[in-house]
KOLGUKOL-148141 format. One record per residue (C-alpha): x, y, z; residue in three letters. Coordinates in steps of 0.1 Angstrom, whole numbers, plus 5000, padded with zeros to 4 digits. Layout:
XYZAla;...
***
This chain:
640547724750Unk;641747984775Unk;645147994791Unk;644247814823Unk;642547534803Unk;645647504780Unk;647747474811Unk;645747174823Unk;647746984797Unk;651047124809Unk;654246934816Unk;655047144847Unk;653447404869Unk;655647604892Unk;653347714921Unk;653348024942Unk;656648164928Unk;657748524933Unk;658148614896Unk;660848864887Unk;660148864850Unk;663349024836Unk;661749354825Unk;662649544856Unk;658949564867Unk;657949494902Unk;657749124912Unk;654448934916Unk;653348604929Unk;652048354903Unk;651648004891Unk;653647944859Unk;652847654836Unk;655247504810Unk;654347284780Unk;656647164752Unk;659547384764Unk;657547714765Unk;655647914791Unk;651947854783Unk;650248014813Unk;650948274840Unk;648248304867Unk;648948584890Unk;648148554927Unk;646548224919Unk;646248104955Unk;644648424968Unk;642348474938Unk;640448154943Unk;640448094905Unk;641047764888Unk;644747694891Unk;646747534862Unk;647447164865Unk;650246954851Unk;651946624852Unk;654346764876Unk;653847044902Unk;656747224919Unk;656147424951Unk;658147744948Unk;657147894981Unk;659948134992Unk;661648114958Unk;662048364930Unk;661348254895Unk;663248454868Unk;664448404833Unk;667648214828Unk;670748424832Unk;672648524800Unk;676448534803Unk;677348804778Unk;681148724780Unk;682048354782Unk;685148154773Unk;683447814772Unk;684147764735Unk;685747424741Unk;684447344776Unk;680947294761Unk;682347024739Unk;684546854764Unk;682346864796Unk;678746754794Unk;678246854831Unk;679447214828Unk;678147294863Unk;680447594863Unk;677747774845Unk;674647564848Unk;674747574886Unk;674747954885Unk;671547964866Unk;673248044833Unk;671047914804Unk;672948094776Unk;676548194770Unk;678048414744Unk;681248264729Unk;683848384704Unk;685048664727Unk;688048894726Unk;688648844689Unk;690048484692Unk;688248154688Unk;688047854666Unk;686047954636Unk;686448054608Unk;689747884603Unk;691847684579Unk;694447424590Unk;697247674596Unk;695047924614Unk;693447664636Unk;696847544649Unk;697947894655Unk;694847994674Unk;694947674695Unk;698447764705Unk;697648134711Unk;694748074735Unk;695947764753Unk;695747964785Unk;692048034780Unk;690847694769Unk;693747444769Unk;695247324736Unk;692147114729Unk;693846774724Unk;690646624739Unk;688446794713Unk;687846674677Unk;688046984656Unk;685846864628Unk;684647214617Unk;686247504599Unk;683447744595Unk;681147934619Unk;678247734608Unk;680147414613Unk;681047504648Unk;677447594656Unk;676347264641Unk;678847084663Unk;677347254694Unk;673947134683Unk;675046774680Unk;677446754710Unk;677846434730Unk;676446184705Unk;673846424691Unk;672246494725Unk;673346864727Unk;675347064752Unk;674847164788Unk;673547524782Unk;672647734751Unk;675447924733Unk;675648214709Unk;678748304689Unk;680648614679Unk;682848614648Unk;686348674662Unk;688048954644Unk;691548844654Unk;691048504640Unk;689648654608Unk;692748874605Unk;694948574611Unk;693248384583Unk;693248664558Unk;696448864567Unk;698448654591Unk;700048754624Unk;702149044611Unk;701749404622Unk;700949564589Unk;697949714571Unk;695749474552Unk;695849504514Unk;692549584496Unk;692249214487Unk;692849104523Unk;690249354536Unk;687749234510Unk;688348874522Unk;687848984558Unk;684649144550Unk;683448824532Unk;684548614562Unk;682548824586Unk;679548824564Unk;679648454560Unk;679848404598Unk;676848624603Unk;674948454576Unk;675748124593Unk;674248234626Unk;676848444645Unk;675248734665Unk;678048984659Unk;681849054658Unk;684349054687Unk;687849204689Unk;690749174713Unk;692649494707Unk;695349424732Unk;695849074717Unk;697648984685Unk;696848984657Unk;693549174661Unk;695349464677Unk;697149534645Unk;693949644628Unk;693650024624Unk;690350194631Unk;689550224593Unk;689749844590Unk;687549794621Unk;685050044608Unk;684749854575Unk;684049524593Unk;681549694617Unk;679749824586Unk;679249454575Unk;678049364610Unk;675549644610Unk;674049534577Unk;673149204592Unk;671749344624Unk;674549224646Unk;676649414672Unk;680349484678Unk;681849364710Unk;685449494715Unk;687949424742Unk;689349774734Unk;692849904733Unk;693449984769Unk;691849924803Unk;694650114820Unk;696450424808Unk;694350584781Unk;691250374790Unk;688850654786Unk;690350744752Unk;690050384742Unk;686350374752Unk;685750694732Unk;687550544702Unk;685150254701Unk;682050474705Unk;683250694676Unk;684150404654Unk;680850224658Unk;678850544653Unk;680650604621Unk;679850254610Unk;676250274622Unk;676849964642Unk;675549874677Unk;678249864704Unk;678649624733Unk;681649704755Unk;683249384768Unk;684149364805Unk;683849744808Unk;686149804837Unk;688550084846Unk;691649924862Unk;695050014875Unk;696050314895Unk;695450594870Unk;691750494868Unk;690850484905Unk;687450664909Unk;687050754872Unk;683950554865Unk;681750874865Unk;683850994835Unk;683250684816Unk;679450684823Unk;679251054813Unk;680950964780Unk;678350684774Unk;675450894785Unk;676451174760Unk;676650914732Unk;673350754742Unk;671551094742Unk;672851154707Unk;671350824695Unk;674150574699Unk;673150204705Unk;675450094734Unk;675449824760Unk;678249684782Unk;678949394805Unk;680949354837Unk;681849094863Unk;681349184900Unk;684949144911Unk;688049374912Unk;690849144899Unk;691149074862Unk;692248754845Unk;694248694813Unk;697348504802Unk;700848594812Unk;701848624776Unk;699048884770Unk;701149134791Unk;703949144765Unk;704249434741Unk;702549384708Unk;705849404688Unk;707049104708Unk;703948904698Unk;704148974661Unk;704248664640Unk;702548424664Unk;703548204694Unk;706748064680Unk;708148404672Unk;707348514708Unk;709348224722Unk;712248294698Unk;712348664710Unk;712248554747Unk;715148324741Unk;717348614728Unk;719048804756Unk;719049144738Unk;715349124727Unk;714348994761Unk;715949294778Unk;713949524755Unk;710749334764Unk;711549374801Unk;712049754796Unk;708749784779Unk;707049584807Unk;708649734837Unk;709550094827Unk;707550214797Unk;704350024802Unk;703649784774Unk;700449804753Unk;699749444764Unk;699649564800Unk;697449854790Unk;700150114790Unk;700950074827Unk;704349954840Unk;703749604854Unk;703649554891Unk;704749194896Unk;703249174931Unk;699749214915Unk;700248934889Unk;699248604904Unk;699748284884Unk;696348104883Unk;697147814860Unk;699847644839Unk;699647424809Unk;702447204821Unk;701647024854Unk;705347014862Unk;705147394868Unk;702347374894Unk;704547524921Unk;703947874905Unk;700147854909Unk;698648064936Unk;701648284940Unk;702448624925Unk;705348654902Unk;707148854929Unk;706548584955Unk;707948314933Unk;710948524925Unk;711648594961Unk;711548224969Unk;714148174942Unk;716248474951Unk;715948624917Unk;714248924900Unk;710648894890Unk;711348934853Unk;713648634854Unk;710848434869Unk;708248554845Unk;710548494815Unk;711348144826Unk;707648064831Unk;706648204797Unk;709247984780Unk;708847664800Unk;705047674798Unk;705147774761Unk;702948084768Unk;700247874784Unk;700148034819Unk;697148224831Unk;697248504856Unk;695048704880Unk;695749074880Unk;694849244912Unk;694349594898Unk;690649684900Unk;688749934921Unk;685549854939Unk;683950204936Unk;684350174898Unk;682749824898Unk;679749944917Unk;679150264897Unk;679350084863Unk;676949804873Unk;674250064882Unk;674150194847Unk;670950144826Unk;672849974798Unk;674749734820Unk;674649354816Unk;676449064833Unk;679348874819Unk;681648634837Unk;684648654814Unk;685248314830Unk;688348124821Unk;687647764833Unk;691147614829Unk;694047614854Unk;694447494889Unk;693247824904Unk;690948004880Unk;689248334888Unk;686248264910Unk;684048474886Unk;683948174863Unk;681847984889Unk;680348274909Unk;679448584888Unk;675648554888Unk;675048444924Unk;677448714935Unk;675448984918Unk;672348854936Unk;673848784970Unk;676549044974Unk;675249344954Unk;671449304958Unk;670949144992Unk;673949255012Unk;674849594997Unk;671649704980Unk;673649844950Unk;670749714928Unk;667249614935Unk;666349254928Unk;664249354899Unk;666949574884Unk;669649314888Unk;667549034872Unk;666849264842Unk;670549324838Unk;671148954837Unk;668248844815Unk;665949084796Unk;668549344787Unk;671149094773Unk;668348914754Unk;667449244738Unk;671049304728Unk;671148964712Unk;667749024695Unk;666248714709Unk;662448724703Unk;661448464729Unk;664048464756Unk;665048684785Unk;661548744800Unk;658948544819Unk;656148574793Unk;653548344779Unk;654848204746Unk;658548254757Unk;660947964760Unk;661047804794Unk;664647894802Unk;664147964839Unk;665847984872Unk;664447934907Unk;666548084935Unk;666248174972Unk;666848544975Unk;667648505012Unk;670548255007Unk;671748274971Unk;675548324971Unk;678648214952Unk;680547924967Unk;683648004947Unk;686448204964Unk;690048284954Unk;691047994977Unk;688347754964Unk;687547884930Unk;685547584917Unk;683047564946Unk;679447574934Unk;676947834945Unk;674147794971Unk;670547894969Unk;669847804933Unk;667847474935Unk;666347464900Unk;667447564865Unk;665447474834Unk;666447494797Unk;663547454773Unk;661447334802Unk;663847054811Unk;665647044845Unk;669347084842Unk;669647154879Unk;667146984902Unk;667246994940Unk;670547174937Unk;672246894917Unk;673146874880Unk;671046624861Unk;672146444829Unk;669946664807Unk;671746824777Unk;669147074766Unk;671547334753Unk;671847424716Unk;673447684694Unk;671348004694Unk;671648164659Unk;671248534649Unk;667748644643Unk;667648784608Unk;667349164607Unk;
***
């Protein structure tokens, strides 16, 4: 039975689509047939060739639309959102069919009772405390199983892969103290990482400006990366600085992973703050030199200049030692609080990437306590001026009253750096989208259509074929997924249909949750999760586990 005959039995045929297949090759016009969740036939130039065209139970006219693989969000913070929100249009409506979770060294597996409570408190600003989630798991495998069986066993909105979070591993084995691990603790961390990879994680993440992961010296990280390499995974660090010393921090990660023989994926690979304006060529030269020497490196970015984190993340690491309760205790002590202020405003704390904080660039985007909503949408300086007080006084009060749960936008990026880095041949897309808060960063709802609308159609920074490869085929290769990321016969039918003339983000800094336009259809495993521009009730997402080396 040839391919066209096989497609006669198909579930769906997408007719006359402009196929951008995720490889970077030129687009072509074709009919694409789907059966049982996989692509079973691709007939190029079917209408013009006069050949037998595939038939199916449903036919979709794609005239004027691009058909591409589903987009892969290489840096997502949907760890709890996927379990609390079956709709999850924030990502599904963008055409995202797979998210990579467990980012920045902090997530919810592996844990014990103590560590789970500590982590929930520590990243309340990212995901909420999780009072609406039943934490039935403790292991990585248990978390992935929970994703598979979300919402009464039906599944989740989009697919999800998971990175073992190094900070959580250190909290479990060592605690939240700033000290070297003992040999026994290091051995336990190695076992925890190995177990997570054996249970399906795709690699290891770090948050090296977040406690307790930042307390790990390079020798410890190299040991853990050696474990990751032995399982065919990759290391994804939020490295030690994106401000002062950023290039040195990038070089540190390159050297560390090369010593361990471990593939490297640089998280949200930006160059922010005043000292790094215009320095993207230096970073790219560093990466090109390492690549030419045989290093295995990829990176992700989001197509915006502001960053997003928690207000507490800006504090110096010494002030965060011991966990959230110790932070609050230090903030309550006048002498210690004065020392924190000095580090923030004069010295430049390591939590603020070695750059003295500029309070007029720090905008409150969300609070855990609704009673503090008046702060949202204003910079710390603006709120301070309204109160007739110094910005530190405002920031300190908010940290204490919101119990470290406030999120912030930091307006510290540089457009020329954003454009230069996204052009690089190892670049992929990652939203770094924090979904909580009254005014989240619009990247959570707009990263992928912004790449296509702003940087392809409007600015021409990337060609359409290049951009789709950055968002699909290249990340799938990094994740070692044998049947995703390309429009190929036999591949899973995780697909997006978008209008290249109109695709655009709806989200803005004023309306950050507005959905995109120009993406009428999204399929996961051949099932429509977006149809005629609206979210269906389909829950086709599952955990995507590491492919054995």
